[in-house]
N, C-alpha and C positions, 0 to 999 in steps of 0.2 A: 356406186356401191351396188353389187348384185348379191343376193343371197343364194348360196349353192342349193341344189335340189336335195341333197341329203340333209342339210340343216333345216330347209323348209319342211321337209317330211317330219323331221324330228319335233320341230316346234308345233306342227299341227297335232301330233300325238300328245304333247304336253298340254295344249290348250283344250283338247277333248277331255283329258283327266281333270284339268282344272275347273272347266266350266260345266261339263256334262255330269261329271262324278262328284264335283264339288270338293276336290281333294287339295287344291292350293288356294289360299286366299291372298297371299302377298308374293308376287313375282312380276318380273317383266324381262323381255328379250333384251339382247344387245340391239343396237340399231339395225333394222332391216329395211329392204327397199319397199316401195309402194305396193308392188304385186303381192309380195309375202304378207305385208301388213293387211291388205284387204282380204286375203284368204283367212287369215287369223281373226279378223273382224267377223267374218261370215260364221266362223266356228263358235264365237262368243254368242252370236245370235241376239234376239231381242232380250233385253235386260233392263227392266224399268224404262227410263227414257233413252236408252242406248238402242238406237235404231240402225242396223248394219247398212241398209240402203242409203241412208242419209250420210253416214260417216264415209262410205266408200265414195259417194259423189264428191265430198270435200277432198278426199285423198286423190281422186282423179284430176280435179281442178288444179292441184298443186304439184302433180307429178313433174319431175325435173327441176322444180324450183327449190326443193328442200334437200337435206342430206340423207335423212331416213327417219324412220319411226321406231320407237320402243313401244310395244303393245304389251299389256299385262293386266294385273288385277291388284287392286288395293281395296280388298274386300268387293268392290264394284269395278267395272271396266275403266281402265286408264290408258291414255295415249301420251307419249312424250314425242313432240316433233323436234327434230334436230335441224338447225338452220346453218347454212354455209356462210363462211366469211369470204371465201374465194370461189370463182366460177367452177374450178376444177373439183370443188367439194360437193357440187350438185350430184344427185344420184345417178343421173344418166350421162355424166361427162365421159366422152369418148377419146378425147385427145390425150397424147402422152405428155405434152408440155404443161407446165404450171399455167393456170388460168390468171385472171385479173382479179384484183381486190373488188369486192362488191360495195358499192357506195352505201354509206350509213343510212341515208334517206331511203334507199331501195329496200334495205333490210327492215327498217322501221315499217315501211309500207307493207312488206310481206308479213310481219308480225301482226299488224292490225287487220290485214285481210284474213289471215288464218284464225285469229281470235273471233272475228265477226262470223265467219263461216262455221266454226265449230260451235259458237254459241247458238247459231241458227239450228245446228244439229243437236241442240239441247243439252250441251255440256253444262254440268251443275257447277263446276269449279274450273277456273282458269288461273294459272300461276306461271309467271315468267321465273323459271327456276335458275337460269343464267342468261347472259346475253345471247346465247345460241340455243337454248332449249326452253320450249313451252310445254306446260303440263295441262292436259285436259282430262277431267274426271267426271264420270256419270254415276249418280247414286241410284 
């Protein structure tokens, strides 16, 4: 998944209005790639325990292992991480053919690692929304 330049620029404007002008309290993007998510995290800036540098370090560590991120606001910063079931659902997949099913134990390990890393980045809430989506929220 790659986020188009046009969409990326539009999202950056929305985030500036939402966080710098405090105009939106409840919203989130559709899933975006790691690079776009990191740009949006920068726009959010420091917000209570939300530290952009720590969050971006976690995102860099998992680049290519996840499907994408939904970044937004539920009064405070929130990030939803989308996990792949198949290798071709990973964000940097370049092949044209269908990939292979990711083993359940590998997905569970990915969930544990993401949860540990985002908790170290001081996420206040962690919630498994579905088998393929984990929510991290900072107050």
